[in-house]
Biotite code that builds the C-alpha atoms (Angstrom):
import biotite.structure as struc

atoms = struc.array([
    struc.Atom([0.000, 0.000, 0.000], chain_id="A", res_id=1, res_name="MET", atom_name="CA", element="C"),
    struc.Atom([1.311, 3.394, -0.964], chain_id="A", res_id=2, res_name="LYS", atom_name="CA", element="C"),
    struc.Atom([-0.488, 6.543, 0.145], chain_id="A", res_id=3, res_name="ILE", atom_name="CA", element="C"),
    struc.Atom([-0.764, 9.144, -2.621], chain_id="A", res_id=4, res_name="SER", atom_name="CA", element="C"),
    struc.Atom([-0.081, 12.856, -2.233], chain_id="A", res_id=5, res_name="THR", atom_name="CA", element="C"),
    struc.Atom([-3.835, 13.355, -1.926], chain_id="A", res_id=6, res_name="LYS", atom_name="CA", element="C"),
    struc.Atom([-3.966, 11.260, 1.239], chain_id="A", res_id=7, res_name="GLY", atom_name="CA", element="C"),
    struc.Atom([-0.774, 12.732, 2.679], chain_id="A", res_id=8, res_name="ARG", atom_name="CA", element="C"),
    struc.Atom([-1.872, 16.293, 1.958], chain_id="A", res_id=9, res_name="TYR", atom_name="CA", element="C"),
    struc.Atom([-5.344, 15.643, 3.393], chain_id="A", res_id=10, res_name="ALA", atom_name="CA", element="C"),
    struc.Atom([-3.640, 14.554, 6.621], chain_id="A", res_id=11, res_name="MET", atom_name="CA", element="C"),
    struc.Atom([-1.473, 17.682, 6.637], chain_id="A", res_id=12, res_name="ARG", atom_name="CA", element="C"),
    struc.Atom([-4.494, 19.879, 5.902], chain_id="A", res_id=13, res_name="LEU", atom_name="CA", element="C"),
    struc.Atom([-6.584, 18.378, 8.702], chain_id="A", res_id=14, res_name="MET", atom_name="CA", element="C"),
    struc.Atom([-3.635, 18.571, 11.106], chain_id="A", res_id=15, res_name="LEU", atom_name="CA", element="C"),
    struc.Atom([-3.047, 22.221, 10.179], chain_id="A", res_id=16, res_name="ASP", atom_name="CA", element="C"),
    struc.Atom([-6.703, 23.047, 10.841], chain_id="A", res_id=17, res_name="LEU", atom_name="CA", element="C"),
    struc.Atom([-6.486, 21.293, 14.220], chain_id="A", res_id=18, res_name="ALA", atom_name="CA", element="C"),
    struc.Atom([-3.181, 22.886, 15.241], chain_id="A", res_id=19, res_name="LEU", atom_name="CA", element="C"),
    struc.Atom([-4.220, 26.399, 14.262], chain_id="A", res_id=20, res_name="ASN", atom_name="CA", element="C"),
    struc.Atom([-7.768, 26.295, 15.582], chain_id="A", res_id=21, res_name="ASN", atom_name="CA", element="C"),
    struc.Atom([-8.590, 29.499, 17.446], chain_id="A", res_id=22, res_name="THR", atom_name="CA", element="C"),
    struc.Atom([-12.309, 29.310, 16.725], chain_id="A", res_id=23, res_name="GLY", atom_name="CA", element="C"),
    struc.Atom([-11.910, 31.559, 13.678], chain_id="A", res_id=24, res_name="ALA", atom_name="CA", element="C"),
    struc.Atom([-12.039, 30.128, 10.152], chain_id="A", res_id=25, res_name="PRO", atom_name="CA", element="C"),
    struc.Atom([-8.652, 29.316, 8.624], chain_id="A", res_id=26, res_name="ILE", atom_name="CA", element="C"),
    struc.Atom([-8.036, 30.356, 5.043], chain_id="A", res_id=27, res_name="SER", atom_name="CA", element="C"),
    struc.Atom([-6.848, 27.753, 2.576], chain_id="A", res_id=28, res_name="LEU", atom_name="CA", element="C"),
    struc.Atom([-4.167, 30.197, 1.404], chain_id="A", res_id=29, res_name="LYS", atom_name="CA", element="C"),
    struc.Atom([-2.712, 30.244, 4.941], chain_id="A", res_id=30, res_name="ASP", atom_name="CA", element="C"),
    struc.Atom([-2.695, 26.449, 5.070], chain_id="A", res_id=31, res_name="VAL", atom_name="CA", element="C"),
    struc.Atom([-1.109, 26.299, 1.611], chain_id="A", res_id=32, res_name="ALA", atom_name="CA", element="C"),
    struc.Atom([1.626, 28.723, 2.688], chain_id="A", res_id=33, res_name="ARG", atom_name="CA", element="C"),
    struc.Atom([2.378, 26.918, 5.962], chain_id="A", res_id=34, res_name="ARG", atom_name="CA", element="C"),
    struc.Atom([2.313, 23.457, 4.387], chain_id="A", res_id=35, res_name="GLN", atom_name="CA", element="C"),
    struc.Atom([4.008, 24.513, 1.141], chain_id="A", res_id=36, res_name="GLU", atom_name="CA", element="C"),
    struc.Atom([1.252, 22.881, -0.911], chain_id="A", res_id=37, res_name="ILE", atom_name="CA", element="C"),
    struc.Atom([-0.460, 24.396, -3.942], chain_id="A", res_id=38, res_name="SER", atom_name="CA", element="C"),
    struc.Atom([-3.688, 26.114, -2.910], chain_id="A", res_id=39, res_name="ASP", atom_name="CA", element="C"),
    struc.Atom([-5.316, 24.762, -6.101], chain_id="A", res_id=40, res_name="LYS", atom_name="CA", element="C"),
    struc.Atom([-4.522, 21.212, -5.008], chain_id="A", res_id=41, res_name="TYR", atom_name="CA", element="C"),
    struc.Atom([-5.762, 21.924, -1.481], chain_id="A", res_id=42, res_name="LEU", atom_name="CA", element="C"),
    struc.Atom([-9.033, 23.218, -2.971], chain_id="A", res_id=43, res_name="GLU", atom_name="CA", element="C"),
    struc.Atom([-9.614, 19.793, -4.525], chain_id="A", res_id=44, res_name="GLN", atom_name="CA", element="C"),
    struc.Atom([-8.868, 18.035, -1.234], chain_id="A", res_id=45, res_name="ILE", atom_name="CA", element="C"),
    struc.Atom([-10.925, 20.415, 0.925], chain_id="A", res_id=46, res_name="ILE", atom_name="CA", element="C"),
    struc.Atom([-13.855, 19.848, -1.411], chain_id="A", res_id=47, res_name="SER", atom_name="CA", element="C"),
    struc.Atom([-13.777, 16.113, -0.626], chain_id="A", res_id=48, res_name="VAL", atom_name="CA", element="C"),
    struc.Atom([-13.425, 16.787, 3.110], chain_id="A", res_id=49, res_name="LEU", atom_name="CA", element="C"),
    struc.Atom([-16.265, 19.327, 3.018], chain_id="A", res_id=50, res_name="ASN", atom_name="CA", element="C"),
    struc.Atom([-18.659, 17.003, 1.136], chain_id="A", res_id=51, res_name="ARG", atom_name="CA", element="C"),
    struc.Atom([-17.953, 14.278, 3.699], chain_id="A", res_id=52, res_name="ALA", atom_name="CA", element="C"),
    struc.Atom([-18.748, 16.653, 6.551], chain_id="A", res_id=53, res_name="GLY", atom_name="CA", element="C"),
    struc.Atom([-15.222, 16.623, 7.991], chain_id="A", res_id=54, res_name="TYR", atom_name="CA", element="C"),
    struc.Atom([-14.808, 20.391, 7.659], chain_id="A", res_id=55, res_name="VAL", atom_name="CA", element="C"),
    struc.Atom([-17.124, 23.371, 7.640], chain_id="A", res_id=56, res_name="ARG", atom_name="CA", element="C"),
    struc.Atom([-16.821, 26.183, 5.125], chain_id="A", res_id=57, res_name="SER", atom_name="CA", element="C"),
    struc.Atom([-17.332, 29.787, 6.238], chain_id="A", res_id=58, res_name="VAL", atom_name="CA", element="C"),
    struc.Atom([-17.897, 32.285, 3.425], chain_id="A", res_id=59, res_name="ARG", atom_name="CA", element="C"),
    struc.Atom([-16.868, 35.905, 3.290], chain_id="A", res_id=60, res_name="GLY", atom_name="CA", element="C"),
    struc.Atom([-13.783, 38.070, 3.630], chain_id="A", res_id=61, res_name="ALA", atom_name="CA", element="C"),
    struc.Atom([-12.872, 36.480, 6.967], chain_id="A", res_id=62, res_name="GLN", atom_name="CA", element="C"),
    struc.Atom([-13.977, 33.060, 5.791], chain_id="A", res_id=63, res_name="GLY", atom_name="CA", element="C"),
    struc.Atom([-12.148, 29.797, 5.617], chain_id="A", res_id=64, res_name="GLY", atom_name="CA", element="C"),
    struc.Atom([-12.493, 26.337, 7.083], chain_id="A", res_id=65, res_name="TYR", atom_name="CA", element="C"),
    struc.Atom([-12.973, 24.745, 10.486], chain_id="A", res_id=66, res_name="LEU", atom_name="CA", element="C"),
    struc.Atom([-13.085, 21.143, 11.623], chain_id="A", res_id=67, res_name="LEU", atom_name="CA", element="C"),
    struc.Atom([-16.681, 20.043, 12.179], chain_id="A", res_id=68, res_name="ARG", atom_name="CA", element="C"),
    struc.Atom([-15.745, 17.822, 15.118], chain_id="A", res_id=69, res_name="LYS", atom_name="CA", element="C"),
    struc.Atom([-13.078, 17.741, 17.792], chain_id="A", res_id=70, res_name="ALA", atom_name="CA", element="C"),
    struc.Atom([-9.698, 16.353, 16.622], chain_id="A", res_id=71, res_name="PRO", atom_name="CA", element="C"),
    struc.Atom([-10.098, 13.264, 18.820], chain_id="A", res_id=72, res_name="GLU", atom_name="CA", element="C"),
    struc.Atom([-13.167, 12.283, 16.785], chain_id="A", res_id=73, res_name="GLU", atom_name="CA", element="C"),
    struc.Atom([-11.189, 11.817, 13.548], chain_id="A", res_id=74, res_name="TYR", atom_name="CA", element="C"),
    struc.Atom([-8.945, 8.817, 13.044], chain_id="A", res_id=75, res_name="THR", atom_name="CA", element="C"),
    struc.Atom([-6.141, 8.697, 10.534], chain_id="A", res_id=76, res_name="VAL", atom_name="CA", element="C"),
    struc.Atom([-7.998, 5.776, 8.942], chain_id="A", res_id=77, res_name="GLY", atom_name="CA", element="C"),
    struc.Atom([-11.148, 7.873, 8.405], chain_id="A", res_id=78, res_name="MET", atom_name="CA", element="C"),
    struc.Atom([-9.205, 10.588, 6.598], chain_id="A", res_id=79, res_name="ILE", atom_name="CA", element="C"),
    struc.Atom([-7.084, 8.214, 4.516], chain_id="A", res_id=80, res_name="LEU", atom_name="CA", element="C"),
    struc.Atom([-10.029, 6.011, 3.481], chain_id="A", res_id=81, res_name="ARG", atom_name="CA", element="C"),
    struc.Atom([-11.970, 9.098, 2.432], chain_id="A", res_id=82, res_name="LEU", atom_name="CA", element="C"),
    struc.Atom([-9.162, 10.376, 0.215], chain_id="A", res_id=83, res_name="THR", atom_name="CA", element="C"),
    struc.Atom([-7.506, 7.095, -0.808], chain_id="A", res_id=84, res_name="GLU", atom_name="CA", element="C"),
    struc.Atom([-10.323, 4.580, -0.799], chain_id="A", res_id=85, res_name="GLY", atom_name="CA", element="C"),
    struc.Atom([-9.420, 1.143, 0.486], chain_id="A", res_id=86, res_name="SER", atom_name="CA", element="C"),
    struc.Atom([-6.156, 0.724, 2.381], chain_id="A", res_id=87, res_name="LEU", atom_name="CA", element="C"),
    struc.Atom([-6.046, -3.023, 1.700], chain_id="A", res_id=88, res_name="ALA", atom_name="CA", element="C"),
    struc.Atom([-2.718, -4.201, 0.266], chain_id="A", res_id=89, res_name="PRO", atom_name="CA", element="C"),
    struc.Atom([-4.441, -6.480, -2.292], chain_id="A", res_id=90, res_name="VAL", atom_name="CA", element="C"),
    struc.Atom([-7.722, -6.210, -4.193], chain_id="A", res_id=91, res_name="ALA", atom_name="CA", element="C"),
    struc.Atom([-9.142, -9.447, -2.815], chain_id="A", res_id=92, res_name="CYS", atom_name="CA", element="C"),
    struc.Atom([-9.371, -7.841, 0.638], chain_id="A", res_id=93, res_name="LEU", atom_name="CA", element="C"),
    struc.Atom([-11.233, -4.734, -0.504], chain_id="A", res_id=94, res_name="ASP", atom_name="CA", element="C"),
    struc.Atom([-14.553, -4.532, 1.265], chain_id="A", res_id=95, res_name="GLU", atom_name="CA", element="C"),
    struc.Atom([-17.522, -4.416, -1.044], chain_id="A", res_id=96, res_name="GLY", atom_name="CA", element="C"),
    struc.Atom([-15.574, -5.552, -4.096], chain_id="A", res_id=97, res_name="ASP", atom_name="CA", element="C"),
    struc.Atom([-16.820, -8.709, -5.709], chain_id="A", res_id=98, res_name="ASP", atom_name="CA", element="C"),
    struc.Atom([-13.417, -10.145, -6.550], chain_id="A", res_id=99, res_name="ILE", atom_name="CA", element="C"),
    struc.Atom([-13.828, -13.559, -8.070], chain_id="A", res_id=100, res_name="ASN", atom_name="CA", element="C"),
    struc.Atom([-10.531, -15.344, -7.500], chain_id="A", res_id=101, res_name="CYS", atom_name="CA", element="C"),
    struc.Atom([-10.566, -19.068, -8.135], chain_id="A", res_id=102, res_name="GLU", atom_name="CA", element="C"),
    struc.Atom([-7.629, -19.549, -5.731], chain_id="A", res_id=103, res_name="LYS", atom_name="CA", element="C"),
    struc.Atom([-9.155, -17.682, -2.802], chain_id="A", res_id=104, res_name="ARG", atom_name="CA", element="C"),
    struc.Atom([-10.135, -20.808, -0.837], chain_id="A", res_id=105, res_name="GLU", atom_name="CA", element="C"),
    struc.Atom([-6.638, -22.340, -1.071], chain_id="A", res_id=106, res_name="ASP", atom_name="CA", element="C"),
    struc.Atom([-4.544, -19.155, -1.127], chain_id="A", res_id=107, res_name="CYS", atom_name="CA", element="C"),
    struc.Atom([-1.982, -19.255, 1.662], chain_id="A", res_id=108, res_name="VAL", atom_name="CA", element="C"),
    struc.Atom([-0.699, -15.793, 0.749], chain_id="A", res_id=109, res_name="THR", atom_name="CA", element="C"),
    struc.Atom([-4.160, -14.423, 1.546], chain_id="A", res_id=110, res_name="LEU", atom_name="CA", element="C"),
    struc.Atom([-3.305, -15.069, 5.199], chain_id="A", res_id=111, res_name="ILE", atom_name="CA", element="C"),
    struc.Atom([-0.236, -12.852, 4.812], chain_id="A", res_id=112, res_name="LEU", atom_name="CA", element="C"),
    struc.Atom([-2.187, -10.043, 3.121], chain_id="A", res_id=113, res_name="TRP", atom_name="CA", element="C"),
    struc.Atom([-4.898, -10.272, 5.787], chain_id="A", res_id=114, res_name="LYS", atom_name="CA", element="C"),
    struc.Atom([-2.300, -9.946, 8.569], chain_id="A", res_id=115, res_name="LYS", atom_name="CA", element="C"),
    struc.Atom([-0.728, -6.934, 6.834], chain_id="A", res_id=116, res_name="ILE", atom_name="CA", element="C"),
    struc.Atom([-4.166, -5.369, 6.358], chain_id="A", res_id=117, res_name="ASN", atom_name="CA", element="C"),
    struc.Atom([-5.065, -5.995, 10.008], chain_id="A", res_id=118, res_name="ASP", atom_name="CA", element="C"),
    struc.Atom([-1.804, -4.375, 11.126], chain_id="A", res_id=119, res_name="ALA", atom_name="CA", element="C"),
    struc.Atom([-2.407, -1.310, 8.940], chain_id="A", res_id=120, res_name="ILE", atom_name="CA", element="C"),
    struc.Atom([-5.976, -0.955, 10.210], chain_id="A", res_id=121, res_name="CYS", atom_name="CA", element="C"),
    struc.Atom([-4.849, -1.419, 13.792], chain_id="A", res_id=122, res_name="SER", atom_name="CA", element="C"),
    struc.Atom([-2.550, 1.579, 13.442], chain_id="A", res_id=123, res_name="VAL", atom_name="CA", element="C"),
    struc.Atom([-4.636, 3.982, 11.352], chain_id="A", res_id=124, res_name="VAL", atom_name="CA", element="C"),
    struc.Atom([-7.889, 3.272, 13.169], chain_id="A", res_id=125, res_name="ASP", atom_name="CA", element="C"),
    struc.Atom([-6.404, 3.890, 16.615], chain_id="A", res_id=126, res_name="HIS", atom_name="CA", element="C"),
    struc.Atom([-4.456, 7.087, 15.979], chain_id="A", res_id=127, res_name="ILE", atom_name="CA", element="C"),
    struc.Atom([-6.554, 10.225, 16.092], chain_id="A", res_id=128, res_name="THR", atom_name="CA", element="C"),
    struc.Atom([-5.994, 13.688, 14.740], chain_id="A", res_id=129, res_name="LEU", atom_name="CA", element="C"),
    struc.Atom([-5.629, 14.745, 18.387], chain_id="A", res_id=130, res_name="GLN", atom_name="CA", element="C"),
    struc.Atom([-2.757, 12.270, 18.780], chain_id="A", res_id=131, res_name="ASP", atom_name="CA", element="C"),
    struc.Atom([-1.010, 13.942, 15.849], chain_id="A", res_id=132, res_name="LEU", atom_name="CA", element="C"),
    struc.Atom([-1.649, 17.388, 17.372], chain_id="A", res_id=133, res_name="VAL", atom_name="CA", element="C"),
    struc.Atom([-0.150, 16.208, 20.662], chain_id="A", res_id=134, res_name="ASP", atom_name="CA", element="C"),
    struc.Atom([2.872, 14.645, 18.937], chain_id="A", res_id=135, res_name="TRP", atom_name="CA", element="C"),
    struc.Atom([3.478, 17.829, 16.948], chain_id="A", res_id=136, res_name="GLN", atom_name="CA", element="C"),
    struc.Atom([3.312, 19.980, 20.077], chain_id="A", res_id=137, res_name="ARG", atom_name="CA", element="C"),
    struc.Atom([5.655, 17.623, 21.932], chain_id="A", res_id=138, res_name="GLU", atom_name="CA", element="C"),
    struc.Atom([8.086, 17.729, 19.017], chain_id="A", res_id=139, res_name="LYS", atom_name="CA", element="C"),
    struc.Atom([8.037, 21.540, 19.064], chain_id="A", res_id=140, res_name="ASN", atom_name="CA", element="C"),
    struc.Atom([8.332, 21.735, 22.829], chain_id="A", res_id=141, res_name="GLY", atom_name="CA", element="C"),
    struc.Atom([4.770, 23.028, 23.239], chain_id="A", res_id=142, res_name="ASP", atom_name="CA", element="C"),
    struc.Atom([3.808, 20.480, 25.882], chain_id="A", res_id=143, res_name="TYR", atom_name="CA", element="C"),
    struc.Atom([0.124, 20.151, 26.574], chain_id="A", res_id=144, res_name="VAL", atom_name="CA", element="C"),
    struc.Atom([-0.706, 19.716, 30.241], chain_id="A", res_id=145, res_name="ILE", atom_name="CA", element="C"),
])
């Protein structure tokens, strides 16, 4: 599994909104400048996040974006699945796909792929946006008490 720039930038965008939350909307241009990401590309990503209800858009001169929920309510897995789709390492593990593999019943490697998938899910589904905020603040010496 390889996460595309869309998934990585969505994580950076959501983390930026969480880190810089003062209650006022945050402009996409400010996020783009801080993250050194094209604002045009961020517009595409924020559109996906907005449609899914992860962020709230505020119009006007002082407008921008805010997280709809508290950072602890978003997992890394939620954000990555929204922007990347399935995180499964092989197609036969994709949920909802009707993969018709004649070797599925006898496939020993399926056990391997399932274990890898379980490990990935165990990590991304148990790390929240708040965890990332806390790690970033620790890294910068801004300890949260």
